[in-house]
C-alpha positions as CSV (number, residue, x, y, z in Angstrom):
1,M,-22.4,-7.8,-9.5
2,T,-20.9,-6.0,-12.5
3,A,-18.8,-2.9,-12.4
4,G,-20.3,-0.8,-15.2
5,T,-21.4,-1.4,-18.8
6,G,-19.7,-4.2,-20.8
7,A,-18.0,-5.6,-17.7
8,R,-17.7,-9.3,-16.9
9,P,-19.2,-10.2,-13.6
10,L,-16.9,-9.6,-10.7
11,P,-15.9,-12.6,-8.5
12,A,-17.8,-12.5,-5.3
13,A,-16.2,-10.6,-2.4
14,A,-15.4,-12.5,0.8
15,A,-17.5,-12.1,3.9
16,P,-17.1,-8.8,5.6
17,A,-15.4,-10.4,8.6
18,R,-12.8,-12.1,6.3
19,I,-12.2,-8.8,4.5
20,A,-11.6,-7.0,7.8
21,V,-9.2,-9.7,9.0
22,A,-7.3,-9.5,5.6
23,I,-7.0,-5.8,6.0
24,L,-5.8,-6.1,9.5
25,L,-3.2,-8.7,8.6
26,A,-2.0,-6.6,5.7
27,A,-1.5,-3.7,8.1
28,V,0.3,-5.9,10.6
29,V,2.6,-7.4,7.9
30,A,3.3,-3.9,6.4
31,A,4.0,-2.5,9.9
32,I,6.4,-5.3,10.7
33,G,8.1,-4.8,7.3
34,N,8.4,-1.1,7.8
35,T,9.7,-1.6,11.3
36,V,12.5,-3.7,9.9
37,V,13.2,-1.0,7.3
38,A,13.2,1.7,10.0
39,L,15.6,-0.3,12.2
40,L,18.0,-0.9,9.3
41,V,17.9,2.8,8.4
42,G,18.4,3.6,12.1
43,V,21.5,1.4,12.2
44,I,22.9,3.0,9.0
45,Q,22.3,6.5,10.3
46,G,23.3,5.8,13.9
47,R,20.0,7.0,15.3
48,H,16.5,5.6,15.7
49,L,13.5,6.8,13.8
50,A,10.4,8.1,15.4
51,P,7.6,5.5,15.3
52,G,5.3,7.9,13.3
53,Y,5.8,5.6,10.3
54,L,3.5,3.0,11.9
55,V,0.5,5.4,11.7
56,A,1.5,6.3,8.1
57,T,1.7,2.5,7.3
58,V,-1.9,1.9,8.5
59,V,-3.2,5.0,6.7
60,G,-1.4,3.8,3.5
61,V,-3.1,0.4,3.8
62,L,-6.5,2.0,4.3
63,I,-6.0,4.4,1.3
64,G,-5.2,1.3,-0.7
65,V,-8.3,-0.5,0.4
66,V,-10.5,2.6,-0.5
67,G,-8.8,2.9,-3.9
68,W,-9.1,-0.8,-4.7
69,T,-12.8,-0.8,-3.6
70,L,-13.6,2.2,-5.7
71,V,-11.9,0.8,-8.8
72,R,-13.6,-2.6,-8.2
73,A,-17.0,-0.9,-8.0
74,L,-16.8,1.7,-10.7
75,V,-14.5,0.5,-13.5
76,P,-15.7,-1.9,-16.2
77,R,-12.4,-3.9,-16.2
78,P,-10.9,-3.4,-12.7
79,S,-8.2,-6.0,-13.1
80,A,-6.7,-4.2,-16.1
81,V,-7.0,-0.8,-14.4
82,L,-5.4,-2.0,-11.1
83,R,-2.6,-3.8,-13.0
84,I,-1.5,-0.3,-14.2
85,L,-2.8,1.9,-11.4
86,V,-1.2,0.3,-8.4
87,P,2.4,0.5,-9.7
88,V,1.8,4.1,-11.0
89,V,0.4,5.2,-7.6
90,V,3.4,3.6,-5.8
91,V,5.9,5.3,-8.1
92,L,4.1,8.7,-7.8
93,S,4.1,8.4,-4.0
94,V,7.9,8.2,-3.9
95,V,8.6,10.9,-6.5
96,P,8.6,13.8,-3.9
97,L,10.9,11.9,-1.6
98,P,14.3,12.8,-3.2
99,M,13.4,16.5,-2.9
100,Q,13.6,15.9,0.9
101,A,17.4,15.9,0.6
102,A,17.2,19.7,0.2
103,A,15.4,19.8,3.5
104,G,18.3,17.9,5.2
105,M,16.9,14.4,5.0
106,S,19.7,11.8,4.6
107,T,20.0,9.5,1.6
108,P,19.4,6.3,3.7
109,M,16.2,7.9,5.1
110,I,15.0,8.8,1.6
111,V,15.7,5.3,0.3
112,G,14.1,3.8,3.4
113,L,11.0,5.8,2.9
114,M,10.8,4.6,-0.7
115,V,11.1,1.0,0.3
116,M,8.4,1.6,3.0
117,H,6.0,2.6,0.3
118,V,6.5,-0.7,-1.5
119,V,6.3,-2.6,1.8
120,V,2.8,-1.1,2.3
121,A,1.6,-1.8,-1.2
122,V,2.7,-5.5,-1.4
123,P,0.7,-7.0,1.5
124,T,-2.2,-4.8,0.8
125,V,-2.5,-5.9,-2.8
126,L,-2.0,-9.5,-1.9
127,A,-4.7,-9.4,0.8
128,L,-7.2,-7.6,-1.4
129,R,-6.7,-9.9,-4.3
130,R,-7.9,-12.7,-2.0
131,V,-10.9,-11.0,-0.4
132,L,-11.9,-8.5,-3.1
133,P,-11.0,-10.3,-6.3
134,V,-11.2,-8.5,-9.6
């Protein structure tokens, strides 16, 4: 399968069951990582965070999967595009967070949320590179 004109053939994707397991594992690893971050932020602030970040973690992994799949399917050189796109998206996702200080969010919470974005991206990319190679 190629992804557009002039593209080299894409490496074969893993079996659907293996892709599903990889996505599930990425979500679990990201959730564990974000729980550690949330606990650390809670210790620093002296209060615990609501567990809503776990839903956001899973949603972030799924958004990453959709984006990776679209780039893999539609872009002639998905590896080159993802090498730039993934870090750009992660950076853009944290840009609005410092503005939360004006809404009363503490600095440890803002930094924690920034770290959480990276914690979602890393296992997602590592999993997708294995099951949906570009």
